[in-house]
C-alpha positions in Angstrom: 120.5 -117.4 -107.0 122.3 -115.0 -104.7 119.7 -112.9 -103.0 121.1 -112.6 -99.5 122.3 -109.0 -99.6 123.6 -106.3 -101.9 126.7 -106.4 -99.7 127.4 -109.9 -101.2 127.6 -108.9 -104.8 130.8 -108.2 -106.9 132.3 -104.8 -107.4 131.6 -102.9 -110.6 134.2 -103.3 -113.4 134.4 -99.6 -113.7 135.3 -99.3 -110.0 137.9 -102.0 -110.3 139.4 -100.2 -113.3 139.5 -96.9 -111.5 141.3 -98.5 -108.6 143.8 -100.1 -111.0 144.5 -96.8 -112.7 145.0 -95.1 -109.3 147.6 -97.8 -108.4 150.3 -96.3 -110.6 153.2 -94.4 -108.9 153.1 -92.3 -105.8 150.4 -89.9 -104.6 150.0 -87.7 -101.5 148.2 -89.6 -98.6 145.4 -89.0 -96.2 143.0 -87.5 -98.7 145.4 -84.9 -100.0 145.6 -86.6 -103.4 144.2 -84.9 -106.5 141.6 -87.7 -106.9 139.9 -86.6 -103.7 139.7 -83.0 -105.0 137.9 -84.5 -108.0 135.5 -86.5 -105.8 134.7 -83.4 -103.8 134.0 -81.4 -107.0 131.8 -84.1 -108.4 129.8 -84.6 -105.3 129.3 -80.9 -104.8 128.0 -80.7 -108.4 125.8 -83.7 -108.0 124.2 -82.4 -104.8 124.1 -78.8 -106.2 125.9 -77.7 -103.1 129.1 -75.9 -103.9 130.0 -75.2 -100.3 129.4 -78.8 -99.0 132.1 -80.5 -97.0 132.8 -84.0 -98.4 134.6 -86.9 -96.8 135.1 -90.6 -97.5 135.2 -93.6 -95.1 135.3 -97.3 -95.8 132.2 -98.5 -94.0 128.6 -97.5 -93.4 129.0 -97.9 -89.7 131.8 -95.4 -89.6 129.8 -93.0 -91.8 126.7 -93.1 -89.5 128.5 -93.2 -86.2 131.0 -90.4 -87.0 128.3 -88.2 -88.6 126.0 -88.5 -85.6 128.8 -87.9 -83.2 129.6 -84.7 -85.1 125.9 -83.6 -84.9 125.3 -84.4 -81.2 126.6 -84.1 -77.7 127.1 -87.0 -75.2 124.2 -85.8 -73.1 121.7 -85.7 -76.0 119.5 -88.3 -77.6 119.2 -89.2 -81.3 115.7 -89.7 -82.6 115.2 -92.7 -84.9 112.8 -95.5 -85.5 113.0 -98.9 -83.8 114.1 -100.4 -87.2 116.6 -97.7 -88.1 119.9 -99.0 -89.3 121.7 -97.0 -86.6 119.7 -98.9 -84.0 119.5 -102.4 -85.3 122.8 -103.0 -87.2 125.6 -100.9 -85.7 126.4 -102.8 -82.4 125.9 -99.5 -80.5 128.5 -97.7 -82.6 126.6 -94.4 -82.5 126.4 -94.5 -78.8 130.1 -95.3 -78.6 131.3 -92.7 -81.0 129.0 -90.0 -79.6 130.5 -90.6 -76.1 127.2 -91.9 -74.7 124.3 -90.1 -76.5 121.3 -92.4 -76.4 118.8 -93.3 -79.1 115.2 -92.5 -78.6 112.9 -94.7 -80.7 110.2 -93.0 -82.6 107.0 -94.9 -83.6 106.8 -98.6 -84.0 107.9 -99.3 -87.6 110.6 -98.6 -90.1 109.2 -95.2 -90.9 108.1 -92.4 -88.6 105.5 -89.7 -89.0 105.8 -86.0 -87.9 103.3 -86.6 -85.2 105.3 -89.5 -83.8 108.5 -87.4 -83.9 106.8 -84.5 -82.1 105.5 -86.9 -79.4 109.0 -88.4 -79.0 110.7 -85.0 -78.7 108.0 -83.8 -76.2 108.7 -86.9 -74.0 112.0 -85.3 -73.0 111.3 -81.8 -71.6 113.9 -79.4 -72.9 116.2 -78.0 -70.3 115.5 -80.6 -67.6 118.9 -81.5 -66.3 117.7 -85.0 -65.4 116.7 -85.8 -69.0 118.7 -86.5 -72.1 118.7 -83.3 -74.1 117.3 -83.1 -77.7 119.7 -84.2 -80.4 119.6 -84.9 -84.1 116.9 -86.7 -86.1 118.3 -89.7 -88.0 116.4 -91.2 -91.0 117.2 -94.4 -92.8 116.7 -94.1 -96.6 115.8 -96.6 -97.9 114.5 -98.3 -94.7 115.4 -101.7 -93.3 112.1 -102.9 -94.8 112.7 -101.7 -98.3 110.5 -98.6 -98.1 111.4 -95.0 -98.8 110.5 -91.6 -97.5 109.2 -89.3 -100.2 110.8 -85.9 -100.4 107.7 -84.4 -98.9 107.8 -86.8 -96.0 111.5 -85.9 -95.3 110.6 -82.2 -95.5 107.8 -82.6 -93.0 110.0 -84.5 -90.5 112.8 -82.1 -90.9 110.5 -79.2 -90.2 109.5 -80.8 -86.9 113.2 -81.2 -86.0 113.9 -77.6 -87.2 111.1 -76.3 -85.0 113.1 -77.7 -82.0 116.5 -76.5 -83.3 117.6 -80.1 -84.1 119.9 -81.1 -87.0 118.8 -83.8 -89.4 120.9 -86.7 -90.7 120.1 -89.1 -93.5 121.6 -92.6 -93.4 121.9 -93.3 -97.1 123.4 -96.8 -97.3 120.9 -97.4 -100.1 120.8 -93.7 -101.1 121.1 -94.4 -104.9 118.2 -96.9 -104.8 116.0 -94.4 -103.1 116.9 -91.6 -105.6 116.2 -94.1 -108.5 112.8 -95.1 -107.0 111.7 -91.5 -106.4 113.0 -90.1 -109.6 114.3 -87.0 -107.8 117.7 -85.3 -107.6 120.1 -85.9 -104.7 119.6 -82.2 -103.7 115.8 -82.6 -103.6 116.1 -85.6 -101.2 118.6 -83.9 -98.9 119.4 -80.3 -98.2 116.4 -78.9 -100.1 114.2 -81.1 -97.9 116.0 -79.9 -94.7 118.8 -82.5 -94.3 122.0 -81.2 -92.7 124.2 -84.2 -93.4 124.0 -87.4 -95.5 125.9 -90.6 -96.1 125.9 -91.6 -99.8 126.5 -95.3 -99.8 128.7 -97.0 -102.4 129.4 -100.4 -100.9 126.0 -101.9 -101.4 125.7 -100.6 -104.9 128.9 -101.9 -106.6 131.9 -100.5 -104.7 134.5 -102.5 -102.7 134.0 -100.4 -99.6 133.5 -96.6 -99.7 130.9 -94.2 -98.3 130.7 -90.5 -98.8 129.7 -88.3 -95.8 128.5 -84.9 -96.9 127.8 -81.9 -94.6 125.8 -79.0 -96.0 126.9 -76.8 -93.1 130.6 -76.0 -93.2 130.7 -75.5 -89.4 130.7 -79.3 -89.0 133.7 -80.0 -91.2 136.7 -79.7 -88.9 135.1 -81.7 -86.1 134.3 -84.5 -88.5 137.9 -84.5 -89.7 139.2 -84.8 -86.1 136.7 -87.5 -85.2 137.5 -89.5 -88.4 141.3 -89.4 -87.5 140.8 -90.1 -83.8 138.6 -93.1 -84.6 141.2 -94.6 -87.0 139.0 -94.2 -90.0 141.3 -91.8 -92.0 143.0 -94.0 -94.6 146.7 -93.3 -95.3 146.4 -94.7 -98.8 143.2 -92.7 -99.3 143.6 -92.7 -103.0 141.9 -96.1 -103.2 138.7 -94.7 -101.5 138.8 -91.7 -103.9 139.3 -94.0 -106.9 136.3 -96.1 -106.0 134.1 -93.1 -105.6 135.3 -91.6 -108.9 134.6 -94.8 -110.8 131.2 -95.0 -109.1 130.2 -91.5 -110.0 131.4 -91.5 -113.6 128.7 -91.4 -116.2 126.0 -91.6 -113.5 127.0 -95.2 -112.8 125.8 -94.9 -109.2 122.3 -94.2 -110.5 122.3 -96.7 -113.4 123.3 -99.6 -111.1 120.6 -98.7 -108.5 118.0 -98.6 -111.3 119.2 -102.1 -112.4 118.9 -103.5 -108.9 115.5 -102.0 -108.3 114.3 -103.3 -111.7 115.4 -106.8 -111.0 113.7 -106.7 -107.6 110.5 -105.6 -109.4 110.8 -108.6 -111.7 111.3 -110.9 -108.8 108.3 -109.6 -106.8 106.1 -109.8 -109.9 107.0 -113.4 -110.2 106.5 -114.1 -106.5 103.0 -112.6 -106.6 102.1 -115.2 -109.2 103.0 -118.1 -106.9 100.5 -119.8 -104.6 100.5 -119.0 -100.8 103.0 -116.1 -101.1 102.4 -113.0 -99.1 104.4 -109.8 -99.8 104.6 -108.3 -96.3 105.9 -104.8 -97.3 105.2 -103.2 -100.6 108.7 -103.2 -102.2 110.0 -99.8 -103.3 113.7 -100.4 -103.9 115.8 -103.6 -104.3 114.6 -105.4 -101.1 111.6 -107.7 -100.8 110.1 -109.2 -97.7 107.7 -112.1 -98.3 106.3 -115.2 -96.6 106.6 -118.4 -98.5 105.5 -121.9 -97.5 108.2 -124.0 -95.7 108.1 -126.5 -98.5 109.0 -123.8 -101.0 111.9 -122.6 -98.8 113.1 -126.2 -98.6 113.2 -126.5 -102.4 114.9 -123.2 -102.8 117.6 -123.8 -100.2 118.2 -127.3 -101.6 118.7 -125.8 -105.0 121.4 -123.4 -103.6 119.3 -120.2 -103.2 121.0 -117.8 -100.8 118.7 -115.4 -98.9 117.8 -114.5 -95.3 115.2 -116.6 -93.6 113.7 -114.9 -90.6 111.3 -117.6 -89.3 111.8 -121.3 -88.9 113.0 -123.9 -88.3 113.4 -124.8 -91.9 113.4 -128.6 -91.4 110.6 -129.0 -88.9 106.9 -128.1 -89.1 104.0 -128.1 -91.5 105.0 -127.9 -95.2 102.4 -125.3 -95.8 103.4 -123.0 -92.9 104.5 -119.5 -94.2 107.9 -118.3 -93.2 109.2 -114.8 -93.6 112.3 -114.2 -95.8 114.2 -111.3 -97.2 115.4 -111.2 -100.8 117.8 -108.5 -102.0 118.9 -107.8 -105.6 122.1 -106.1 -106.4 123.3 -104.7 -109.8 124.7 -108.1 -110.9 121.5 -110.3 -110.5 120.6 -111.6 -114.0 117.2 -112.4 -115.5 118.4 -116.0 -115.7 118.9 -116.2 -111.9 115.5 -114.7 -111.2 113.8 -117.1 -113.7 115.6 -120.1 -112.1 114.6 -119.0 -108.6 110.9 -118.7 -109.6 111.0 -122.1 -111.4 112.4 -123.8 -108.3 109.8 -121.9 -106.1 107.0 -123.1 -108.3 108.1 -126.7 -107.9 
């Protein structure tokens, strides 16, 4: 009953096979291998963006921090929500790699509205030397609460940013899950909605460790390459990043696995709704569920070996019926049997 994180799951067999095949003989290094050319062609085709600049890094933190550094200046501020991944989970990496650009928090939740973004931008008068200057908009898709921006919502937010001459970045650690949930194309959720750069995550969805960073404006390409090298994120044996991404993209595996993870989460949340004293705190839209269960239920689940994040406690002290907030995440490998066992234990 492994529901702690989609980071915890195994790699896809097809990804492992692609890496094994790439392990034969010698190849050029640092992204000059033929495999990377194939990755570039496939991602350009997938995003319907033949001129896009495509790069690979091994971690989501590197993808986010280096992309934002490329899109901003040290004296600027990045506009994001208080629960944006770049704010809550990156140990100030964006601030470090941008050389000091601050983060301005928009709204009070995991998603922002155009009015909230406009208010946040207006809080820093443009051209005042004493203020941080306006920098990029950064959206997390899916959010840290398992919700997604619709394409229309992204378009509206990007328009506010565009009205102020600001670039837009989409943190897509769970990009595939969002595309699967919306039933849209990658192009519709990115450049067609006004996004200038995106990270397409692979690690959470069945890769060992690879993220694609895609710029739809070619003027950003060379600076990103320099920043990636300077920050020690350009792999010498780059073929193993390329191989992962090729295995991930083949036969739309990236989308199929996201659909599987989302579907298993939907089964789990349906079962949770049928349990007494369970509150679903955010309406699940992808593969992540937030819910409050009684302490006694958590005690049974943990004793049975269930692995998931418990945000309230303590577990071993307090009323048995007290509801405690937890997060449950399904990856592509979670089986129906695991979900059934989890729900059986939860029922008592």
